[in-house]
N, C-alpha and C positions, 0 to 999 in steps of 0.2 A: 463385514460391511462395516466402514469404522466414521465419521464425520467430525470432523475438523472447523472449529471456527476459525474466518481470517477478518482483519482489519483490514480494510483495503480505504487505502488512500489514493486521487485523484487526483494530480497535476496539470498545469500547461504549463507548456516549455516556453521557453520565449520563441520558440521557429510559432511556435500557435497548435504543437499538431499535442496529442493529451500522453500520459504515462500513468500509468499503475503499478503502487505501491502495495502489497501485503505482509502484512505479521500474524503469524496463531496469536488469537486473539481468546481464551477457550470462554469468556462468559461479557456478558452486553452490560460492563461497568464502566467505560471509558469514557469520562466525563471531553464535552465540547472544550475547554480549557486546553485539555492534555492533550487532543489531539490537533487542536491546531500550532499547538507547543513541539508538537514533536514536526508537525509539513513544516514549519518554520526553522525548527535546527537543521532540517533535511535542505530548505530553500539557500538557508543564510550559509552554513559551514563547507557548503560545494560538496556536501558527502558521495553525492553521486556523480559520475563520470558516461557522457553519450559519445558513442561512435562520431556526430556528427556534430559535436562539442558546443552543443548546445546545455541549455542551464534550465532549470527547472524556474518557473515565476511564479506561481502563487497554487496553491491546496483552492482547488474547486467541489467536493464533498469529499464525502468519507461514509464509509457503510462495512456494515456487517458482508457476511458471506460464508452457507455454508456447502465446503466443501468434501465430497462424498468419495470414497475410497474403497474401490473394490481391491483386493487382494486375486492377483493370480498365482495360478498352482505350476511351478517351476518343475515340479517332478517328470 
């Protein structure tokens, strides 16, 4: 069993739906200003492309999430 900490950014898209973007982040050291800068960079540079052609509109919140990984024996 292995745990991985993720930094999750939750965006609102132009069409009103929400979108979660996660990046591996091993500790709790992210500063609010850095998280906002990352979110703004993803929005203003149009980094992500969606099937419905909508765009990210706003960063709504961010949080850490621990993801537990359980290996599956393939033998």
